[in-house]
Structure formats: C-alpha cells, structure tokens
N, C-alpha and C positions, 0 to 999 in steps of 0.2 A: 391597544390603548387609544386608537384614534376613533374607532367606530364600535368597539366591543362586540364585533362579530366573532363567532367561534370558527376556528380553522386549524388544520394541521400545520404546525410551525416548522416548515422546512427551511425557511430563511427569515431574515429580519424585516421583511416588508410585507405588510398586510395586503392580501390579494383583493380585498374589498375597497379599501380607502387609500391605500398607498402609504399609510403611516409607517415610518421607519422606527423600529424598536430602539429605545435608548435616546430618542429625541428629547432634548431638554425643553422645559417650558419657555415660552416667549419672554416672560418676565421673571426675574429672579425670586420674586415674592410669591409666585404661584407654587402650589404643591406639585411635586414631581410625579409623573405617571408611574403607577405601581404602588403608590402610597395606599395603605389600608386604613380606613376610618371606621370607628365604632366596631372594630373587629369583624366587619363583614362587607364593607363597601370598598371595592377596588377602584381607585381613582384613575381616570384616563386623562386625555388632553383637555385643555381649557376650551370651552364653547364660547365664552364671552366674559368680559369684565368691565367694571365701571366704577362709579363713585363710591359705592358702599359694599361691593362684593365681587366674587369670582364664581362663575358657574362652570362645572366640570361634567363631562360624560363619565359615567361610572357603571360598575357591574355589581349588582346585589348578589353576593356569593351564596346566600341562604336561599333566596327565592329564584335564583338563576334568571335574572332579567336585567335589561339595561335600565338605568335611572339617570337622572340629572341631579347634581348636588350643588346647591348654592351655599357658598361660604360667606359669612358676614365678615367683611374685611375692609373697613373704611381706611383708605391709605393716609388720610390726614390725621388719623388717630393711632395707627399701629403700623408695625413693620414685621418682616420675617427675614431671618438670615437665609441666604442661599443654601439649599440642601437640608433645611430643618422644617419641621412641621408646626411647631409651636410659634405663635405670634407674640410679639412684644408690644404691650400697650404703652403709649406715651404717658407722661405724668401730667399733673395739673389739670387745667380745664379740658385738655384732650382726653384724659382718662374719664372724666365725668361725661363728656360727650360720647365716648365709646360705650360706656355702661348704659346710658340712656338709649342709644341706638340699638344696642344688643337686646335690651328689654323690648323695644318696639318690634325688632326683627322676630323675636320669639313669639310675641303676642300675635303678630300678623300671620305667622306660620300656623299657629294654633287655630286661628279663624279660618284660614284656607283649608285646613284639614277637615273642617266641618262642611265644606262646600263640595265634597267628593261627588263625582258623577254628574255634575251640572255642566251642560253644554257651554263651551266657551271658557271654562276654567281648567287649569291643570290640576291633576290629582296630587295631593301632598300625602306622602306615606309616613314620614317620620321627621322629628326634630330632635337633635341631640347637641350636647356641648362637649367639646374636646379642643385641645390645643389653644386654650384661652379664648375661644370664640364659639360660635354656634353654626350648625349646619342644618339645612332644610333639604330633605330627600323628596324628590317629586318624580312623576312619570316623565320619561324621556319622549319627546315628540320630535320626530324627524321632519325636517323641512327647512325653509329659509325664514329669516326674520322679515318683518315688515319693512325694515330699513333697506333690505336688499331687493325688494319687489319693485 
C-alpha cells in the first residue's frame, strides 16, 4: 500500500518501502489504504494533499499497473467521517462553491486527457465520480517534488 510493488507477503512490512500494513492515514478525512474505487483501483497511501484535493498511490487491478489518483476534496466545502468513503458536502454557499469547483476539476481533467504523451505533462487515464466527489486517474511518476529539490 506504500509503493504498490508486488511481493510475497510473509510479514506486514513491505520489503521495498517499509510500509507497515494496517497503517492508518495521516489525516482522518483521507481514504484508508485498501479502499477500492470504481471497482478496479486499489487505493494506497497518500502522496500529497492540499487546498482542494488528496493524491493517492493506487493499483489499477485491471491493467496491472501503478497509478496516482487525485480526489477532489476542498476541505472548506466538505468533510468525511473517519473510516468512511463518502464525503459530506456542506450547505449554503459552500455547497455552491463545491459544485462549481467539481465542475472545473472535471473539465480540467478532460482537457488533460487530450494532452497524452506530450513531454512535460502527466498522462491522465480516467475521470469518474464516486463518493459524492470526482477522481482523476493519472500515470504514477516516481520521484520527488520540486519543493523537495
């Protein structure tokens, strides 16, 4: 769940990344590792999170490859109960803000899907809605962020 490498599970610690199976997410509103999205994406640990979303490492169980999944999750407009997958959208202006942001998130994802195989852009494979929000599935690129360089 930490690196999505395949290995014989003799114990609860990944020999590649040291991830300990059963480790809970850093934040209670993150999806738990082991969650399955769209009936085919096995969610692993959180790679990063910020103002409008959470990015997870994941495994595409159909195509047998690592992917990254970005979840639209603006914390000022929505919340998630610990241990659940569905998010709760706040009411009033926050609901309108959430809906507008969700629309923009999906439109941007659709545009990115058209830019496949262009150097300098990540390949986006799919967009889907589930759990009262949307998810963008993209290629997983191993490395460090510019912030860490």
